[in-house]
N, C-alpha and C positions, 0 to 999 in steps of 0.2 A: 387168552384174556385171563382166564382163572389161574394159569401158571404164572403170569406176571404178577398178578396181586399176592400169591402165596410168597413168591420172591422178594417182593417189597417188605412183606411182613416178616420174613426171616431176617432180612437185613436191619430191619428196625429193631429186631429183639436181640440181635448179635452183640457180645460184650464190646464195649468202646475201648480204643488205645487209651494208654495210661495219660497221654496229655489231653485226649479228647474227653476222658471221663473225670477229669479234675473239675469240680465245679467253679464257678467264677469267683465266688466268695472266698474259696480256698486258695485260688490263685493269688487274689489281692492280698491275703492274710500271709502268704510266702514271700510277697513282694515287699510289704511292710517289715516283716521280720529280717529281710535281707539288709534294708536301709538302716534299721536299728543297731545292726553290728558294726556301722561305719564309725571309726574313731571320732569322738566329740572334739570340738575345737575348744582350747583352753580359754576360760572365762577372762576378760580384762579386768585388770584390778582398778578399783575405784581409786580416784585421786583423793589423798589425804588433803582434809580441809586445814588450811592454815589457822592456826589460833588468832583470834581478833585482837588487833592492836588497840590499846586504850586510847579513849578519844581525848585528843589535846584539850586543856583547858580553854574556855571562850576568853578571846581578847577582852581585856578591860577598856572598854569604850571610853569611859569618863576619864580614865588616866591619860589615855591617848590625847584626848581633847585638852587635858591639863597641860600636858607638854607642848601644846600647840600656843599657849598663853604666853605673852611677852610681859612677863613681870619685872619691873625695873623700878630702882630708887631714883627720885627726883627732887629738886629744890624748889619750893614755893618762893618765888620772887615777888609776886603781886597778888593782893587780895581785894576783891571789889564785891559790892551787893549786886546781886542780879536785879536789874530794873523791873523785871515782870514776875519775880517770885520771892516771897518772904522766907522761903526755906532754902534758896541756893546761894552759894558763894561762886564768884567767877574767878579761878584760879589761874596764874600764869606759872607752869612748871617747867624748870629747865632740866635738861638731861645732859646737855654738852653746850658749848658755844655756839653750835649751828642749830641745835633742836631745842625749840621752846614751844610747849603746847598750851592750849587752852582747855581747861578742865572745868566743867560745872559740878559742884560738889553739894551734895543736901546735908550740910553739916551747921548751918547758920544757928540752927536752935540748940546746938549742942556744944560747939568748940568756939570760944571767942577768936575774933579776927587775930589779935595779937600773937595768939598761940600758933597761927598758922604762917604767919610771914616768917620767912628765912628757915622754915622747918624742912628736915628731910621727910619724904612721905614715900610710902610703896603704892604704885599704881600699876594697872593693867594698861599697857599702851597699844595694844591692837584689837581693843573691843571697837567695834563697829562704831564709827562716828555717828552722832545723831543729834538733831537740834533740840535743845531744851529751852523752851519759852523764847525761841528766835535766835539763841546763841548755840553755834555747833560746839559740842563737847568731844574732845578726841582722847578720852580715856576716862578712868575712874580711880578714885583715891581709895585705898582699902582701910576699913576700920572694923573694930569690934564692938559688939553691942549686947547689952543685957536688957531683956524684956521682963515686964511684969506678968503676973498670971493672966491678965486680960489681953497679952499681946503688945502693949505698949512699950516703946523703947524707954527705958528708964536713964540708961548710961550709955555713951558712945565714947570710945576711945581710938584715936588713930593708931596704926601700926607704927612702931618705932623703929628705924634702922640703926644699925650700930653706929657709934660717933665716927668711926675710921671709914665708913662708906663713903664711896665717891658719887658724884652726880653720874646717873646712868649705869649703876652697878646692877648687874643681872640678879634676879632672885630666883632659886631653885629650891626643890624640896630635898632636904637631906636624906641620903639612903635610897633614893630612886636611880637605878644604874642607867636607864635609857637617856638618851641626849634629847635636849629640846628639839621640837620640830617647827620652831616659829620661821615663817617665810615672810620676806618681804612683799607688802601689798595684799597679803592674805589675812583677813580679818576674822575674829571669833564673835559670832552672833551672841546677841542677848538670850537667847534660848539655850545656847550652848553653855554660857557661863551660869545660867541658873542652874544647870546639872552639876556643875563643879563646886557651886557655893556650899552645899550641905556637907561637903568634906572638908570645908575649912573651919577650924574652930581653935579655941585658945587651950593650951594645956601647960601648966606649970609656968605660967606667965610668958610662954612662948607662942608665937602664931605657927599653926601647922596645917599641913595639908595630909589628910589621911593618917593623923597621929604622927607624921614625920615634920621635923621642924624646918619652917622656911629660912633661908640664910643667904646672905651674899658671901663674898670672898672674904670680907672683915669680920663676919660673925652672924649670930641669928637675929631674927626679927622679933621683936618682943611686943608684948600687949598686956598691959596691967589691968587685967580682968579675972574673974574667977574661971576655973576650968570648966569647959563646955560652953562658954560665951561664943555667940556666933561671929564670923567674919563674912564681909560682904563688901 
């Protein structure tokens, strides 16, 4: 029994083999050092960011709406007083032998009846028709005006078409390259027209949209009022 104990003690004290004597921590360190010597994978190149393209200018919505307006020259063939309003005339305006429209115009306090009969006027033809005191108005006659300091109209002058203009002549803004986008049966609302009106004015005796002269194939549309006079 004693001999067995002594033998066990001797074996315990005997030097361990190189593999057995290596502490666990040292073995782990050796393993880690082995992996660190492995060739590293090449890093992926970052994609180059493309330069930002300049943002295109926003479309001019009001200008697009103006191009939807059917502005034409018509001839006043009849003038009468509106039976329900002291401010309105009831006009018959001819654009061709086949097209005659009724337009109610609030010009009675400013333009004598005899100055309207047989006169060529500039109108917007595709303004949404609406009844004015019981009579359906199918357009609007355009005129310039000057107001006093308190906002009261002092003078009103109808836009004048060139003498050579024919019934139904189309009116455009000189210098606008885009084509008109008038569509049959599509109307311009009163709210849309209200956005366009601030861009209409008189300059050098000429009716203008955004400082560009309004004209027909026969010449420009005139208005004998001072620069900056409103058109509506």
